[in-house]
N, C-alpha and C positions, 0 to 999 in steps of 0.2 A: 427147320432152319430158315426157310424162306419167309415164314411168319415173323421171325426175329429181324430179318433184314427189312421187311416192310414196316415193322413197328419202329425201327430206327429212324426211318424217314418221317415218321409222325411224332418223334420225340420233341416235346416243347422246347427243350434247350437248343436242339439243333435248328428248329424252325426259327427261334429267336435269334440265334447266331447268324443264320443266313439273312434274315430280315435286317438285322443290324449292319451286317456287311454291305448289303445292297444299298441301304440308306447312307452309310458312310461314304461309299464309293460315289454315289450320286452327289453328295455335298462336295466331296473333293473335286470331282469333275467340274462342277459348276464354279467352284472357287478358282480353278485353273483357267477356265474360260474367261472369267471376269478379269483375272490378273493379266492374261494375254491381251485382252482388248484394251486394258488400261495402258499396258506397255506400248501398244501400237499407237494409241492416241498421243502418248507422251512423245514418242519418236516423231510422229507427224508434226506435232507442235514445235518440236525442236528444229525440224527441217524447215518449217515455215519461218521461224524466227531467224535462222541462219540465212535463208534466202532474202529476207527483208534486210538484214544487216549488209549483205553483199550488195543489194540494190541501193541502199542508202549511201554506201561508199562510192558507188559507180555513178551516182547522179551528179552531173556537173553543176556546181553552184554558179549561178549567173551573177556576175558582178554588176552592181548598180553603178552608173557613171557618178563620179565624184562631183558633187555640187558645192561650189564655194559659198 
């Protein structure tokens, strides 16, 4: 019985399945990391744009003296 258990571990289909699972998990993990970084960059850009809008609204416009 123990020889059948050890031979299951060497079954090519099981080895292929485990390898495919590991590879797929690695790809999925990397794609999630990239997506999270992209979302953080987008949020940071939106924050900067909002801050720039606020500052442009708060900057007093200096009026030039009216010249005839």
